[in-house]
N, C-alpha and C positions, 0 to 999 in steps of 0.2 A: 432917514436911514435906508429905506427901501430903494430910493432913487440912487443913492451913492453906491449901493451894492451892485445894482445893474450896470452902472458905469464901469466899475472895476472888471466885471465879467466881459464887457464889450472890449475893454482894452486888451484882455488876455486872448479872447477868441479872434480878435482882428488879425494879429500876426500869424496865427495858425492857418487862417483861411487864405493867407497870402502864400505861405510856403507849401501847403498841402498839394496843390496842383503841380508844382514844380517837382515834388518828390514822386508823385504818380507818373509824371512824364519820364523822369530819370529811371524809375524801376521798369517801366515798359521798354525803354531803350535797351537796358541791360538784359531783360528777358528775351527780347527779339535777337540780340546779338548772340546770347547763349544758344537759342534755338537754331539760329543760322549756323553756328559752329557745329552743333550736334548733327544737323542734317548734312552739312558739308563733310564732316568726318565720315559719316555713314556712306555718303556717295563716293568719296575719294578713297575710302579704306581699301576696296578691292584692288586699287592701282598702287597703293602705298605699301600694303602688307602682302607678302607672298605666302602662298599655301605651304610651301616647303618650310618656310621659317616657323610658322605656327606648329606644323607637324613635328619638326625636329624639337621644338620646345616642349611639346607634350610627351614625346618619347623620352627626353631628358628628365622630365618631371616624374614619369612613371619609374624610370630606372633609379632616380634619386630616392623616391619614396620606398621602393621595394628592395633595392640593392640587387635586383635582377636586371637582365637585359630585355628591353621591350622591343619587339619587332612588329612593324605595321605593314601588312601586305596590301590592304585595300587602299583605294584612292580617298584622300580626305576631302571633306566638303566644308567650306566656310560660309557662314551666314553672318550678316551684319545688322539685320533688323529683326526684332526690335533691340536685341543686344548681340554683341559679337559672340559667336559660338562656332566651335569646330566639332565635326563628327568624323570619327575614325572607325574603320572596319577591319575585321580579321587581325586582331592583336594577339600576339603570343608573348608571354612573360616567362623567361627561363633563366636559370643560373648561367653565368659565363662558362663557355666550354672548358676553359682551363681550370675551372673550379668544380666541375662535375656535370654540367649541363642538366641540372635538375629542373623539371618543369613545375612552375608555380601555378600556371593556369592559362586560360585563353579567354578572350572577350570577343563576342561577335560584333558588337558595336559599342563605342564609347563617345559620349558627347560631353563637352565642358564649355562653360562660359570663360572668356578671357578678357583681360583689360586692354582696351583699344589704345589708351594713352601709353601704357607700358610697351605695347607692341610697336608703336610708332617711335618709341625711344630705344628700341633694340632689345627689349627684355620681354619675357613671357611670364604671366602669372594666371593661374586657372582656378576656378571655383564652380560650384553647382554641377557636380559630376552626375552623369546618368549612364549606367551600364546596362546593356541589353544582352541577355543570355551569357553571362560570365560563367566559366567553369573553373573553379578553384580547388586546389588540394592543399590541406594543412596537415601538420603532424603534431600530435600531443605526446610529449616525451615522458620518460619515467617519473619525472617530478610533477607531472600534471600540468606543465606549461605548454602553451602553443608556440610552435616555431613560426612566428609571424612572417619573418623574412630572412634574407641572407645577410646583408650588411647595409641596409638602407636607413633612411632617416627615421622611419617608424621604429625599427629595431634599436637604433641608437637612443631614441627618445625613451623607449621602454626601459632600456638598461641604465639610462642616466637619470631617470626621475628620482626625486628625493621626497621624503616626508618630513616636514619641519613645521612645528607649532600648529599641528592639526590641519595642515594644508599640503597639497601637492605642489612641489617646486620643480621647475624645469629651467635649465640654463637657456638664455635667450638664443644662443647659436644653435640649439636643438629644436627651438620652437618654429612653428610654421602655421600658415593659414590653411584651412581645409574647406570649410563651408558645408554645404549639403551634399549628400551622396544618395542617389536613388538606384536601386537594383531591381531589374525586371527579369523574371523567368530564369533565374540562375540555378546553378548546381554546385554543391559543396560536398567534398569528400574529406572526412577527418579520420586519420589513422591514429589509433590509440596504441602506442607501443607498450604501455604498461599492461593493458588487458588483452593485447593482441587482437583487437577488434577494429573493424572499419565501419564507419557510419556514413550513410549516403543521405543527403538532403536534396530533394528535388523541388522544382517549382518555387524557388526562393525569390521572395519579394521583400524589399527592405527600404525603409526611409530612415536615414541617419542624419542627425544634425550635430555637427561637431565643428564649431567656428574655428577653434585653434587647438593645436595639440595640447597646450597647457590649460585648456578650458574644459568645461563640462560637456558631457555627451548625452544624447538621448536617441534611442533607436527603437524602431518597431520592425520586427522580422517575422515573416510568415513563410513557413516551409512545410514540405510534405516528407514524411519518413514512414516507411512501411505502409503506405497508403493512407496515412492519417495526417490531417493538417494540424500544425502546431503554430501558435502565435506567441512570440516572446517580446515583451516590452521591457527594455533595459534602460536605466538612467543612472548616471554617476557623476559626481563632481570631481572624482579622482580616477578617470578612466585608465591612464597610463599605469598607475599603481595596480589597478585591477588586472590589466593585461599582463603585468609582470608577475602575477601570482602573489602579490603582497596584499596586506589588509587595506581595504578601500570601502568607502561608503557607497552602497549600491541600493537601488530599488529595482527589483526584478519580479516579473509575473509571467506565468506560462498558462496559456489557455488552449484547451482542446475539448473534443467531445468525451475524451476518456479521463482527463485529468485537469484540474485547476490548481495552481500553486502561486503563492505570493510570498515574497521576502523583502523586508526593509531593514537595513542595519549595516553592520560591518562584516565583510566576508572576504574569503580568498578562494580562488579557483584551484589552489594547490594544496592547502592544508586547512585544518580546523583549529589552528593555534590561537586565533583571536576572533572567534566567530561570535557575534552577538547581534540580537535584533528580534524581530517578530516574524514568525512564519505561519502560514496557513496552507493546508493541502486538502483538497476534496476529490474523492474518487467515486463517481456515481455508480460505476459498474466494475467491480473488482475482477470478475472472471473475464470480461471483455478486455480490460487492461492487460491481464496476464497473457491472453491469447495474442494480442497485438505485439507484446514484447517477446513472444516466443517461449514464455515460461508455462509450465504445467504443474499444478498442485492438485492431486486427487481430492475430491470432496470440497474444494474451495467454493463451489456454487452456492453453499449455504451462506457465504459472506457476500452479500449483494453490494453494499456500499460502505465506505469508510471516510472519515474526515478527521483532521487534526489541526489544532491551533495552539500555539504556545509561544512564550518568550524563550529565546534560546541564547545561551552564552557558553563560551568555552570554559572548561573546568579541568585543569591539569591536562591529561592526555585524552580528553573526550569532550562531550557536550552535555549540558544540563538543560532539561526542558522544564521550565518553571511555569506555573499557572497553566498547566496542560489541560486541554479539553479534547477528549477523544470520543469519537462516535463509531460504533460498529453496528450496522443495520439500525435498529431502533434503540439500541442501548447506548447510553452516554455515560462518560466517566470524567472525573477530574483527578488531578494528582500531580506527582513529580516523577520524572524519569531521567535516567542518566545513560549515556552511551560512552563507554570507555574503549579507547583504542591504544594499544601499545605495540611497538614493532616486535614482530616475531610471535605475537600472541593473538588469540582469537578476539575479535571485538565482543564486548559484553554489554547487554542491556539490563538495567536494574531500575528499581523504583517501586512506587506504590500507586495503585489506581483504586478509586472508590466509585462504584456503580450504584445507581438507584435500582436499576433493573437490567439484567444482562442474560445473554445466552452463552453458555460456556463454550459450546462447539465452535461458533464463528470466531470467538476470541482465540481459541487454539489455532484455527486456520489463519488468523491474521498474523501470527508469528511464524507462519510457514514452517511448521514442524512436521510436515508430512510430505513424503516424496514418492515417486513411482518405485515399485518394487525392483530391487536389483541395483539401485543407484547408491552404492556404498563404496565408491572408490576412495583410495587413500588420499589424504589431504595434500600430499605432495604432487598429485596429478593435476591439481587445480580444478577438478571436476566434482569435488565433494559437495554435499548439500548443506542446508542450514544447520542441522544438528552438529555437523563436524566443524563448521567455520564460524559459528555464532554461539556465544554463551548467553544465557538468559537467567535472571534472578528477579522475579517480579512478584510482589505481594498484592493480592486482590481482596476487595471486600464488596459485598453487594447486599442491598436490602432484600432483593428478590432475585433469584437466578433459576434458569432452566438448564437441565442437563439431560438431554434426550427427552424421555417421557416424565422425568422427575421434576417436581417443583420444589425449590429450596428457598429458605429465607434466612436472613442474618448470616450470610456466608462469609467465612474467612478462608482464603485459599492462597496457594503459592504455586509458581511455575519455576522450575530450575532445570536448566540445560547446561551441562558442563562435562568435559572429558568424555564425550561420545555417549552420554546418558541423558535422558529426558525424564523428568519427574513432575507430575502434577498432583498436588495434594489439596484436598478439602479438609482442613483441620477442624472446622467447626461449622455446623449448619443445623437449622431446624427443619425437620422433615416429617410431615403428617403428624404433628403433635409430639414427635420425639426428636431424636438427634441422629445425624448421619455424618460419618467420616468416610473419605475415599482416598485411595492412592492409585495413581496411574503411572506406569513406568514403562519406558522403552529404551533399548540400548542399540548402539551401532547403526542400525538401519532405520531409525526413526519409527514412527507408529506403523508405517507400512511394512516394516520388517518384523513386526510382531511385538508383543509386550505382555504385560499382565495388569490386571485390575483387581484391587482389593476394596471391598465395600463392607461397611459395618453400619447397621441400623439398630437403634435401641429405642424400645418402648414407643413404636410408631403405630398409628391406626391403619392396619392393613385392610379393614373394611372400607374406609374412605378411599384408599389407594385403588382397591378393586373397582369401586364405583367410578372413579375418575378415569381409569384405564378401560372401563367397559369390558371387563373380563367376564367370560361366560362359564357356566358350570358350577358345581358344588365346590366352593373354595372356603377355606377357613377365614372367618371374620372375627378378628380379635386384636387386642393390643399385643404386639409381639416384637421380636428382635430377629435380625438376620445377619449372618456372616457369609460373604461371598468372595471366593478366591478363584479367579479365572485367568487362563493364559490362552493366547491365540498366536498362530504364525502369521496372521494377516493384520491389517490395520484395525486397531481396537474399535474405533468409532464406525467402521464400515463392515466389520466382520459379521458373518452370519452365525446363527446358533450352531450350525453343523461344524464350524471351525473352532469351537470353543472346547477347551478341556479345563477341569477344575473341580471345585467342591463347594457345596452349599450346606449350611446349617441354619435351620429355621426353628424357633421355639416361641411359644406364647403362653399366656395364662388362660383365663376363662374366655370362652368364645363359642361360636356356633358354626356349623357347616350346613347352610341351607340346601335343600334338595336331597337330603339323606334322612329317612325316617327309619330308625333302628327296628321298631316293631314291624313296620311294613316289609322291611328287608327280610326278617325272619319268616314272615308269613309267605312271601313270594318264594323263598328258598324251600319251604316245606311243600309247596304246591307245584312248583315248576322246575324242570331241569335247567332252564336258563331264562332270563328275563332282562329287559333293558333297565337301566338305572332309573329312568323316568317313572317306572312302575312303582318305585319305592320313594318317590319324591314328595310325598304328601306332607312332610314335616321337616324338622331340622334336628341335627345331631348336636346336642349341647355337650361341651367338654370343659374340663377344668384345667387341662394341660395338653400341650401338643409339642412333640419333639420329632423333627424330621431331618434326615441327612441324605445327601445325594451326591453322586459323582457324575461329571459330565465328560463325555468323549464320543467322537464319531457321530455326532448328530443326535445323541440320545442321552438321557439321564437315568442312571441306575440308582433306585431308591433303596436305602438300607434300613429296614425295620422301623419305618415310621410308626410312631405310637401316639394315638389320640385317645386320651383317657377321660371318660366322662364320669359322672357321679355313680352310675350303676354298670355301665358297659364300656369296654375299651375296644377301639378299632385299630388294627395293625395292618400295615401295607408294606410290600417290598416287590421289586421287579423293575421293569424297563419302560420308559416313556420315550417315544420317538417324536422329535419336534416337527419335522416337515409334514408328516402325515397325521400328527396328533394321535398316533397309535399308542395303545396301552397293552402291556402284557404284565399284569400284576397278580400276585397272590396275596390274599388277605384273610383276615379272620375277625370275627366279632364274638367277644366273650365277656364274662363277668369281670368287673373291675376288682371286686372282693372275692377271693378264691372260695370263701365260705358260701357264696351264692352260685357256685358253678352248677349245681343241680337245677336251680331255678332258671338260670340263663346259661344253657349249655354252649360250648364252643361251636361256632359256625364258621368253618373254613370255606373259602370261595375263590374263584378265579375271575379276574376282570380282563376282558379283551375288547376288541373293536377300537373305536376312536372317540376322543373327547369332543363334546361334553356329554354325550349320551352313550357310554359304552354298554356292553352286555355283561351281565353277572351270571356266572354258572357255579352253583354250590358244589362243593367237593365232598363226597361221602367219607365218613370216618370208618376206619377199620381197626380191629384189635380192641385193646382195653382202653376205652374212651369214657369220658364223663357221661355221654349219652347212654352207653351200654350198662352203666352201673345201676 
């Protein structure tokens, strides 16, 4: 068996060994012939192909592509090794004079590979384009579309492309080969007619791979705008649909030191009618981004960073952000948001966000509801700010939240901006063991134009609050309630106490005021014409009830008949407290709570002056028919 098998293999291998050397010799001959033809063509090409012929061919190609007239002033240079290539200098592309003589741009140097065989056959075809220092000007019209060209092949392909069965379809007579395009040190100027703005892109470098007009495109573009380098990575299987402002599959990313953004899905450069996909945006330094863009929002420095990631889809006349993840500084939230846009109406942002922990002030800044004072132009001027051109209706919840110096928990809040008014409400929150609600309102000129703040606190531990805020001096420590109603002509979140007007009502149950000893106060008053409060600070004044009202204006608070009733004695105060200097000008009295004990605890009137927390007390003598005289 073994011997017969070897014989069969010998019979098969034998013929192969005979024809293999012949095949190798034949292949070598063909290879040498091809190499000889290749070298011969390269050597003979300069004598067979004229520079003028290739030059006119690329002029015709540029004119055909753009629809403009290409003018070449510099002398062309032909190279045939290792590939045939032409280099042209000083190229100007402009509209024909009879059609307006509009300038599309200029190119300092343009190089392109061309087919040697086609050139020998009297035709020209080019690929692998390299542009050095091109200077191009484009226009974005009222519909958001780019005026790519006048009447060239690119324009006809963009206008003639169709969408059929989920694919981009282009008629064969509109299709053409492109290849690779490289741009070096270019300049691009885009004039946006709709916004009346002009954008300048300098130091443009690009690598574009687009084999055919009907095929997919991928491009990497690096440009500098306002001194900042931006990198755009764009890819699409439907580039002509995208350039036509129609819905197209795209993958786009933008990278810079100020902003990183990514989108993958279906989008249009002209509208939001069928927008869907996933988007992510990260802003590491919000103030720096605003400075670069020429925007200014007072107080925005508190918002250091922001990021957003969401699934996005069109919904009616707007966008819906599903599975939204939002971060502002260290605060993160999840939720659903909607952006509504209707012709003739202000865009509107609505939705719900749930935070684990948040700072309310940066959140307000993130929605840009604060402008510089005096920026209250009518919407018809096109210069109005966010409060006038953007409506907001957002519901918020947070397990923990910070509002200024206040710490809140289990917060339910809302932000509404509509009709020139902005309202921020905390409808429910836990505060120092009690409850707190707040209402912040601004009209016409945003928060920087003034507004009002209403704050209500019920059954909170003010002793714990005083300790957290490290407040000094004899303060009431008790479970109490507070109503605060303030107005300011300046930004509420940045206004000083001197700018505030309004009213305060504070009342408590049982508590103490450390640093006030009623017995020592009477002793000092009997012995001295005046003395510091610290001289009577050996104990604490225990009270059963406290009721205080005050009005705020011109940097001071006017206290009205504050009454602090203890078990045996009652302390009353009225007068003026100045904020900036902590100055006091108060009249007060200490008397018996029970009128039947007036003889035992006679009325002690006094005046309080100096500054907090250690003012000077001066007893006031009683005249006439007084309890002491009886």
